[in-house]
C-alpha positions as CSV (number, residue, x, y, z in Angstrom):
1,X,-2.1,119.0,96.2
2,X,-0.6,118.2,99.6
3,X,-2.2,119.5,102.7
4,X,1.1,119.7,104.7
5,X,4.7,119.5,103.8
6,X,6.9,118.8,106.8
7,X,10.5,119.7,106.5
8,X,13.2,118.7,109.0
9,X,15.4,115.7,110.0
10,X,13.9,112.3,111.0
11,X,16.2,111.6,113.8
12,X,17.6,108.4,115.5
13,X,16.8,109.0,119.2
14,X,17.9,107.2,122.3
15,X,15.5,108.0,125.2
16,X,16.2,107.4,128.8
17,X,14.0,107.8,131.9
18,X,14.1,106.3,135.4
19,X,12.6,103.0,134.2
20,X,13.9,102.2,130.8
21,X,16.0,103.1,127.8
22,X,15.1,102.6,124.1
23,X,16.1,103.7,120.6
24,X,13.8,104.6,117.7
25,X,12.9,107.2,115.2
26,X,12.1,110.8,116.3
27,X,12.2,114.4,115.2
28,X,9.4,116.8,114.1
29,X,8.6,115.1,110.7
30,X,8.2,111.7,112.4
31,X,5.8,112.7,115.1
32,X,4.0,115.4,113.2
33,X,3.4,113.4,110.1
34,X,1.9,110.5,112.0
35,X,-0.4,112.8,113.9
36,X,-1.4,114.7,110.7
37,X,-2.3,111.5,109.0
38,X,-4.6,110.5,111.9
39,X,-6.4,113.9,111.4
40,X,-7.0,113.0,107.8
41,X,-4.4,115.3,106.2
42,X,-2.4,114.5,103.1
43,X,1.2,114.7,104.2
44,X,4.6,114.9,102.7
45,X,7.9,114.8,104.6
46,X,11.2,116.3,103.1
47,X,14.1,114.9,105.2
48,X,17.8,114.0,105.1
49,X,19.3,110.9,106.7
50,X,22.0,108.2,106.3
51,X,21.1,105.5,103.9
52,X,22.0,102.9,106.7
53,X,19.2,104.1,108.9
54,X,16.5,104.2,106.1
55,X,14.6,101.2,107.4
56,X,14.5,102.0,111.2
57,X,13.7,105.8,110.5
58,X,11.2,105.5,107.7
59,X,9.4,102.2,107.8
60,X,6.6,103.4,110.0
61,X,6.0,106.5,108.0
62,X,5.7,104.6,104.8
63,X,3.2,102.2,106.4
64,X,1.1,105.2,107.5
65,X,1.0,106.4,103.9
66,X,3.2,109.4,104.2
67,X,4.7,110.7,101.0
68,X,8.5,110.9,101.5
69,X,11.1,112.9,99.7
70,X,14.4,111.6,101.1
71,X,17.9,113.0,100.4
72,X,21.0,111.2,101.7
73,X,23.6,112.4,104.1
74,X,26.8,110.8,105.4
75,X,25.1,110.8,108.9
76,X,21.7,110.9,110.4
77,X,20.9,113.4,113.2
78,X,21.1,111.5,116.6
79,X,19.9,112.6,119.9
80,X,20.0,111.3,123.4
81,X,16.9,112.5,125.4
82,X,17.1,112.1,129.2
83,X,14.0,112.7,131.3
84,X,14.2,114.3,134.6
85,X,11.4,115.1,137.1
86,X,8.2,116.7,135.8
87,X,8.3,118.0,132.3
88,X,12.1,118.6,132.2
89,X,14.7,116.9,130.0
90,X,18.2,117.1,129.0
91,X,19.5,116.5,125.4
92,X,22.7,115.5,123.8
93,X,23.2,116.0,120.1
94,X,25.5,113.0,119.0
95,X,25.6,113.5,115.3
96,X,24.0,115.8,112.7
97,X,22.8,115.3,109.1
98,X,23.8,117.8,106.4
99,X,21.4,120.8,106.0
100,X,18.2,120.4,104.0
101,X,18.4,122.6,100.9
102,X,15.8,124.0,98.6
103,X,16.4,121.2,96.1
104,X,15.4,118.7,98.7
105,X,12.0,120.1,99.3
106,X,8.7,118.6,98.1
107,X,8.0,119.5,94.5
108,X,4.2,119.2,94.7
109,X,1.8,122.1,95.4
110,X,1.1,122.3,99.2
111,X,-1.3,124.3,101.4
112,X,1.2,124.5,104.3
113,X,4.9,124.2,104.8
114,X,5.7,123.0,108.3
115,X,9.4,123.6,109.2
116,X,10.8,121.6,112.2
117,X,14.5,122.3,112.7
118,X,16.1,120.8,115.8
119,X,19.3,122.9,115.4
120,X,20.2,126.1,113.7
121,X,22.0,124.3,110.8
122,X,19.2,121.7,110.0
123,X,17.5,123.8,107.4
124,X,19.2,126.1,105.0
125,X,17.7,129.7,105.5
126,X,16.9,129.9,101.8
127,X,14.5,127.1,102.1
128,X,12.0,129.4,103.9
129,X,12.2,131.9,100.9
130,X,11.8,129.0,98.4
131,X,8.7,127.7,100.2
132,X,7.2,131.1,100.3
133,X,7.8,131.7,96.6
134,X,6.1,128.3,95.8
135,X,3.0,129.3,97.6
136,X,1.2,128.1,100.8
137,X,1.3,129.2,104.3
138,X,4.4,128.7,106.6
139,X,4.4,127.2,110.0
140,X,7.6,127.0,112.2
141,X,8.4,125.1,115.4
142,X,11.0,127.5,116.7
143,X,12.8,124.9,119.0
144,X,15.9,124.4,116.9
145,X,16.4,128.1,116.4
146,X,16.4,128.8,120.2
147,X,19.1,126.2,120.8
148,X,22.9,126.1,120.8
149,X,25.1,123.2,121.2
150,X,28.0,123.2,123.7
151,X,30.2,120.0,122.9
152,X,27.3,117.4,122.7
153,X,24.9,119.3,125.2
154,X,21.9,121.0,123.8
155,X,21.3,124.4,125.6
156,X,18.9,127.2,125.1
157,X,20.4,130.3,123.3
158,X,19.0,133.5,122.1
159,X,19.1,133.9,118.3
160,X,19.3,137.4,116.9
161,X,17.9,136.3,113.5
162,X,14.7,134.7,115.1
163,X,12.6,137.9,115.3
164,X,13.4,139.0,111.7
165,X,11.8,135.7,110.4
166,X,8.5,136.4,112.1
167,X,6.8,138.4,109.5
168,X,7.1,135.6,107.1
169,X,5.6,132.9,109.4
170,X,1.9,132.3,109.6
171,X,1.9,129.8,112.5
172,X,4.6,129.7,115.3
173,X,5.1,127.1,118.1
174,X,7.4,127.6,121.1
175,X,7.5,126.0,124.6
176,X,7.2,128.3,127.6
177,X,10.8,128.2,128.1
178,X,11.7,128.9,124.5
179,X,9.3,131.9,124.6
180,X,11.3,133.4,127.5
181,X,14.6,132.8,125.7
182,X,13.4,134.4,122.5
183,X,11.9,137.5,124.2
184,X,13.5,137.9,127.6
185,X,10.0,138.5,129.0
186,X,8.8,136.2,131.8
187,X,5.2,137.3,131.5
188,X,3.8,134.8,129.2
189,X,0.9,136.8,127.7
190,X,3.0,139.9,127.2
191,X,5.7,137.9,125.6
192,X,3.3,136.3,123.1
193,X,1.8,139.7,122.3
194,X,5.3,141.1,121.7
195,X,5.9,138.4,119.0
196,X,2.7,139.4,117.3
197,X,3.9,143.0,117.3
198,X,7.0,141.6,115.5
199,X,5.0,140.0,112.8
200,X,4.0,136.6,114.0
201,X,0.4,135.6,113.4
202,X,-1.0,132.5,115.1
203,X,1.3,131.7,118.1
204,X,1.1,128.4,120.2
205,X,3.0,128.1,123.3
206,X,3.1,124.6,124.9
207,X,3.5,124.4,128.8
208,X,3.6,120.6,129.4
209,X,1.2,119.5,132.2
210,X,0.2,123.2,132.6
211,X,-1.5,123.2,129.2
212,X,-1.0,125.6,126.5
213,X,-1.8,129.1,125.2
214,X,-2.7,130.5,121.8
215,X,-2.7,133.9,120.4
216,X,-4.8,134.1,117.2
217,X,-6.9,136.7,115.4
218,X,-5.8,139.1,118.1
219,X,-7.3,136.9,120.8
220,X,-5.7,135.0,123.7
221,X,-6.8,131.5,124.6
222,X,-5.8,129.2,127.5
223,X,-6.0,125.6,126.7
224,X,-6.1,122.9,129.5
225,X,-4.0,119.8,129.4
226,X,-5.8,116.4,129.4
227,X,-5.0,113.4,131.5
228,X,-2.6,110.9,129.9
229,X,-2.9,107.4,131.6
230,X,-0.8,105.4,131.7
231,X,2.0,107.9,131.0
232,X,4.6,106.3,128.8
233,X,6.6,108.8,126.8
234,X,6.3,112.5,126.3
235,X,8.8,112.7,123.5
236,X,7.1,114.2,120.5
237,X,4.1,115.5,122.3
238,X,4.8,119.0,121.3
239,X,5.2,118.0,117.6
240,X,2.0,116.0,117.8
241,X,0.1,119.1,119.4
242,X,1.3,121.4,116.6
243,X,0.5,119.1,113.8
244,X,-3.0,118.5,115.0
245,X,-3.5,122.3,115.6
246,X,-2.3,123.0,112.0
247,X,-4.6,120.3,110.6
248,X,-7.6,121.8,112.4
249,X,-6.7,125.3,111.3
250,X,-6.3,124.3,107.7
251,X,-10.0,123.1,108.0
252,X,-11.0,126.4,109.4
253,X,-11.5,125.3,112.8
254,X,-11.6,128.0,115.5
255,X,-8.3,128.5,117.4
256,X,-9.7,127.4,120.8
257,X,-11.1,124.2,119.4
258,X,-8.1,123.5,117.4
259,X,-6.0,123.9,120.7
260,X,-8.3,121.5,122.5
261,X,-7.9,118.9,119.7
262,X,-4.2,119.4,119.8
263,X,-3.9,119.0,123.6
264,X,-6.1,115.9,123.5
265,X,-3.9,114.3,120.8
266,X,-0.8,115.1,122.7
267,X,-2.2,113.4,125.8
268,X,-3.1,110.4,123.9
269,X,0.3,110.2,122.2
270,X,1.9,110.3,125.7
271,X,0.3,107.1,126.6
272,X,2.6,105.1,124.2
273,X,6.1,105.1,122.8
274,X,6.3,106.4,119.3
275,X,3.9,108.4,117.2
276,X,0.2,109.0,117.6
277,X,-2.1,106.1,116.8
278,X,-5.3,107.5,118.2
279,X,-8.2,108.2,115.7
280,X,-9.7,111.6,115.1
281,X,-12.9,110.4,116.8
282,X,-10.9,109.4,119.9
283,X,-9.2,112.7,119.9
284,X,-12.5,114.6,119.5
285,X,-14.0,112.6,122.3
286,X,-11.3,113.5,124.7
287,X,-11.2,117.1,123.6
288,X,-14.9,117.6,124.4
289,X,-14.5,115.9,127.8
290,X,-12.9,118.7,130.0
């Protein structure tokens, strides 16, 4: 039995900020799997990538003990992430792997399926139905479904099919900007409650340095952000947050405490490039501190 099966492309990312530029692995499965392992979860990743990028994209996951189900594609998904002032970034999509199909999914029993598309074509729609039929709860990071691509530029874009998916999703994560694009409602709490009325259950909205908000069990929670010093790289902080939140909820932790653990983990991840390396005890210590 696997605790969490994470589905999505492990990407080859080029990251730029005002100080430095570097290339390495990225994508929801990379950051989320490393975070879930630190929380003691048994993790599988189902992904597609080019054979030529196997070593650079998968070595760290293998060393962490992540079970991998890898399918091959002519190209790996490749992004350029450029960081601006504050929490903003611009993205370019340089190449796209083929879609993940039901036959590419983990074949073991799992408690939770965590889908992390980065574009609307990353995961074939029938994967969601296949996972639901196999059993286990479903989590969705909605970022890829609230995006469109213009040339190489990644832009926000409303998706008419997004709301129809919500009744099948047990855990949903969006950023504050994605929430606005999905609902058209600038009032954060009202927009989150509107998604609940459309069928979503646990909803997490990340807000960068402004913290995060959670709706779960009919209640609304505001979670503070935690200091990240020295700040190195915020890429993957949202993936880290959601993975830690999901691990805590799988262990029946209360939503507010799960959110504090998730926020603490995201802060610790931001102090280094790459995935989370902080231990659960370090995460808990920070989560208790503010």
